[in-house]
C-alpha positions, 0 to 999 in steps of 0.5 A: 755309716760307721766311724773308722776305728781309732788307730791307737789304743789308750795305754792300759796301766800296769800294776805288777804285784810283788812276788818272791822267788829265785828269778825275782831274787836274781833280778834284785841282785842284777839291779843292785850290781848294775846300778852300783857299777853305773853310779859308783864307777866314776868315783873310782881312782886309778893312779897313772902318774902326775900328767894323766887323769886319776879317774879309773874310767874316763872318756876324755873328749878334749884329748880324744882318749878313753881310760879304763883302769890300766888301759888307755885307748887313743882316738886312732885306736877306735877299732878297740871300741868297735870290736867291743861293740861287735862283741856286745852284738854277738853276745846279744845274739848268743843269749837270745838264741839260747834263752830268748830275751834274757837281756830285756828281762834282766839287764836292759837299762829300761828294765832295771830303772823301771824295776827301781821305779816300781820298787819306789812306787810300791814302797810309797803307795802299797802293793798292787791292790792299793795302787789300783784303788789309788789309781781309780780314786778321786784326787784327794789330799792323800792321793796328791800327797802320795803321788807328789812324794813318789814323783819327787823320789823318781825325780831324784833318781832321774837326776842322779842318773843324768848326773852319773852319766856326765861324770864319765866325761870329766873328772867327777869331783871337779865336775860335781863342784862346778855343778854345785857352784853353777860354773859347769859348762852349759853342755853338762847341765843340758845333758843332765836335764835331757837324761833326767827327763827321759829317765823320769818319763820312761821309767815312771810313766811309759815303762812297757810302752818303751819295750813294745813300741820304741825298742826294735829288739822285740821285732828282731829277736825272732830271727835269733830264735828257733824251736830249741831256744829256751824261753818262758812258756805255759804248759797248756797240756798240763794246765788245761782245762783251767778253772777254780773248781777242782773237778776230775779231769781239770788241769793244774791251772786254777785261773788265779791270775797270779802270773798276769798280776806280776807281769811288768808287761801286763800280758797273759803268758797262757796265751802263748809266746808274745812279742811283749814278753821280756822273759823276766821269769816273774810269772814262773815265781808266781805260778810255782808259789801257787803250785806249792800251795795247792800241792801240784808240781812246779813248772806249769810256767817255766823256761822250755823249748818248743821242740820239747812240746811233742815229747812232753805232751806224750809224757816223755822227759824233755831234752837236757838243758845243755842240748838246747844251749849248746847247738850249732847256732850258739856254738857259732856265736860263741866261736865268733865272740871268742875270736874277736875277744882274743884278737882284741886282747892280743892287739892290746898286749902287742901294741907299743908305747911309741907310734908314728904315722907318715903322710907324704906331702903330695903337692908337689910330689917332689922338689928339684933343688938348685943342684939337681937333688930331689927332695920329698916332704913328709909329715911324721906324727909321733905319739908318746903314750908314756906318762913321762917325756921321752927322747925320740930318734928318727932314722931311715933304712933304704936300699938307696942313700937318702939324707933325712932332715927334720924341720926346725931341729938344726940338723938334729934327729933326736928331740923331746916328745912330751908325756902322753902327747902327739908331736907333728914333725915335718921331715925331708928326704933328699937324694942327690941328682946322681943317686938312682932314687932321684931318677926312678918313680918310686923307691921303698923307704922305711922311717924308724923312730926309737925311744932312747931310754927304752930302745923300743922302736917302731916304723912305717913304710913309705915311698920316695918319689924321684924324677923319672928320666926321659 
């Protein structure tokens, strides 16, 4: 009786060969820009005034604020963050439907850091053939030296990656000093340790395994793509039959394996579109280089659409690229993405520097005083988003005559609110026993707050609860 086959196959190591070309150059530029933004952004300063942090990008968890240059997002304005996340999702749908997995191939953090780790590996151990020989060699002093050197550099990159992340949540120079003097909060050290370990393992050892087995996007992307999506493919009608011997009737592919040797996922694009392909374009660069050497036209491997296959097999030109990119699906995604973006920008510019929320105290809904007057209690939360203290004045507008009082102000309705702070006030609205508002269930009321200096105003509508006449 035969044994059951194993459920899991052992990982086959992938040693991508160095390649040059337009797509490889594009990946170098994207790597430099994205890593530069990630590592340097926490150190950019932005003057907001004496009472506010001067870090340009800061997620201030203690005060529940998010600072992005001149923009300040408070915790109750999380809809801005939600909107950005929705835009990111729609953008991912848009680019995938138009160009396949370009996010995975060029800007995904796993791809960027893997490229960086491979660059270090190639710099220390050599190009593909040298790394293959080293992998198969016995553990000698030279192999230990090369591997330990590589792991140390990887570890330094991983530590810098984890350290850069925590700098987004606290003042970077201050936190760096605390980390160096071992006085930082344990959470900071723990976060750096976790991110260091994941970066080191994912970028150094798991690489394509993360993309194939851990990331859900390869399994979702099929729903975003259709026959008009431009993705990397092999023109088998031009390349087959392949072979190293150049005989009459042979295809353009000489089976040199250059496209396989440069693939960071270790696949053969000539087998057709595969879930593992991240459309990074390196196989295009490798194949074009070979075509140039043997005097054949470029494009044996290229970005192409399935809908063009019939025309190309018949020797006809494919559709223009813009016709693939601009089609109903991508136009819809673009329209939704733009609509949300315009809405967020509009909401950002129309919001005021002062805000208030009004919460009626429902237990009890009203209080009957000794003279028969009806009193309602409200909790009014005032927000001063400016970088300096301001005087706020509370007032009331209603069709009925109501008296407004603020707890602890000795009858004053004007008081100071600290800079960039929220202040909670208990407010009382009172109707005399003879007033109509005291004898009906609900009376509409609008509570106003005014900044005395700028005369800017804001309001919230609420209701006054009276004692219903029997």
